C-alpha positions in Angstrom: -10.6 -13.0 -22.5 -7.3 -12.9 -20.5 -7.3 -12.1 -16.8 -5.4 -9.1 -17.4 -8.1 -7.5 -19.8 -10.7 -8.6 -17.2 -8.5 -6.5 -14.5 -8.2 -3.6 -16.8 -12.1 -3.5 -17.2 -12.8 -3.8 -13.7 -10.3 -0.9 -12.6 -12.0 1.4 -15.5 -15.4 0.6 -14.1 -14.2 1.2 -10.6 -12.9 4.7 -11.6 -16.4 5.6 -13.3 -18.3 4.4 -10.0 -15.6 6.7 -8.0 -16.0 9.8 -10.2 -19.9 9.3 -10.4 -19.8 9.2 -6.5 -17.7 12.3 -6.1 -20.0 13.9 -8.7 -22.9 13.5 -6.4 -21.0 14.3 -3.4 -20.4 17.6 -5.1 -23.7 18.2 -6.2 -25.1 17.5 -2.6 -22.8 20.1 -1.2 -23.5 23.0 -3.5 -27.1 22.3 -3.4 -26.5 22.4 0.6 -24.8 25.7 0.3 -27.3 27.2 -1.9 -30.0 26.3 1.0 -27.7 28.0 3.5 -27.3 30.9 1.4 -31.0 31.6 0.9 -31.6 31.0 4.6 -28.9 33.7 5.4 -30.5 36.3 2.8 -34.3 35.7 4.5 -33.0 36.2 7.8 -30.9 39.4 6.9 -34.2 40.8 5.7 
């Protein structure tokens, strides 16, 4: 395998890692927002 091919593979795997991280952060944020909304709902009543 040429070094160019190896570089391309490394870049694509890096891209996958970052998209997974972003996805996890987004999931984390949405779950926190839902928790806050639940707390607000219980405090209102």
